[in-house]
N, C-alpha and C positions, 0 to 999 in steps of 0.2 A: 475681412471676416464678415462684415455687415453686408457687402455686396453679394457674397456667396449665399447668404440667407435669403436675400431678395430673389436671386436667380432660382433658388429651389422653390420659391412660391409662385413663380410665373405659370407653371402648368395648372395650378389650382385656379388662378385668376385669369387665365387666357380668354375665357368667354367674355368677361367684362372688358378686358383690354381690347379685344377685337371689335366689340360693339362700339367702343369709343373712337376707333381708328379707321372707320370705313372711308375709303378714298375712291372706290370704284362705283360709279353710278352710270347706268345706261341711259342713253337718249332714245326716247321712243321714236316711232315713225313720224316723219314730218310731212305735212300736206302743203304743197306749194303749187304754183302755176308755171307753165313753161312760157316761152316767148309768144306762143299763139293763143295763150289764155286757157289752155287745157289743164285740168287738175292732174297733178303728178304726186305720187307718194314716194318719198325717199325712205327706203328701209335699209340700204347698205351704208356702212360708216363713211365711205368715200363720198357718196352722194349727199349724205347728211352734212358732211363737212363743207361741200360746195354750196349747198343751200344756205347754211348758217353764215359762211364767209360772204356770200353775195348779199345776204340780208344786212349783216352788220356793216359792211363797207358802204352800203347805200344809206344806212341810218347815220353813221358817224363821219362820213366824208362830206365836207362842204366844199363844193367846187366854186371857185371864183373865176368867172369868165372875163373879168376886167383885167386888161393888161396895162401896166403903168410904165411910163417912160421915166426911168430913174437916171438917165445919163446926165441930167443937169442939176441933180440934187447934190449939194455939197454939205460937208460937216458944218461949215460956218452958218449956212442957212438953217440947219436943224438946231444947232446950239443957240442961235440968236432967238429962237422961239421959246426956249426954256425960261421959266419964271422963277425957279428955285436955284439957289446957289448953295453948294456944299463945299466945305473946306477939305483940304487934303487929309487933315487929321481925322475928321469925321468919317470919311470914306475908309481910311485905313483901320480905324477903330471898328467899324461895322464889319469889314472883311475879316478882322481878327476874331470876331465872335462867331463866324461860321463854323459849323460842326462838320468836319470832313469825313466823319464816320457814318454820316447819314447819306442816303441816296440823293443825288441831285434831282431837282424838279425839272419842269419843262424848259426853264430858262438856263439849265445846266449849272445852276448854283446849288450848293449844299445848303440845307436850312439849319 
């Protein structure tokens, strides 16, 4: 009965509801340069998407040109450099505290 009352009130409050739920916002024209250095205005959505994709991939991509030879690295060599020791019980306790209902982080572990 209470939900029916709320549904009947929606048309009265729809202006307020719509003002709080705006999800569509337009991206204006973008000014960029082509490979020859000429100014280009991106006004179509597909062109804007290419410009923004190119920009963000350049900003957030860190390329490492160094190649490492990992053929001779062994687990024993890595573990011998560790200075902290953890007991099996400590590790199992920490793993049991993970919240599997949360999204995993960049290390693929739930927090």
